N, C-alpha and C positions, 0 to 999 in steps of 0.2 A: 453341403450348402445349408442344411438345417442347423448344424452345429455352429457354423460361421454366423448366421443370422442371430441365433440365440446369444452367442458370445458378444456380438456387437450390441444387442439390445440390453443385455444384463450388465455387462462389464464396461465396455468401451464408451458408450454414450454417457452413462452417469459419471464416469471418470473425467470425461471432457467437460461436462457441465460443472462438476465440483472444482476441477482445475481452473476453469475460467472464472468462477466466482472467487476462488482463492486469490487469483492474480489481480482481480479488480480490487479486492479488499486490501491487498498488500500495496498496490499503487496509491490508493486513497490515503492509507496511513502514512506512507512514505512522503507524499506531497504535503500532508498536514504537519508532519514532523519537521520538514524543511522550513515551513512558514513559522512554526513555533520556536525553533532553535536557531533561527538566523539572526543572531544578535549583532552581527557586523553592520547591518543596515538599519538598526533601530537605535537612534540616539538617546532615547529615554532609558533604554537598558544600560547603555554605557555610562550615563550620568549617575544612575542608581548604584551600579556595581563596580565602578572603577574610580570613583571619587572625582570625576570631572564636574566642575561646578556649572557648566553650560548645559 
């Protein structure tokens, strides 16, 4: 029982905390990259980069 509690306190809980933080960071970066590189819905991007005069 002692070994199990120590293993949970030293290894498993910090790993879960770090994994959760990493997942949140990845999701935030992923969402912002979708907004930044979504050129199909941005008409000003099309007009600047595809020669469309409108």
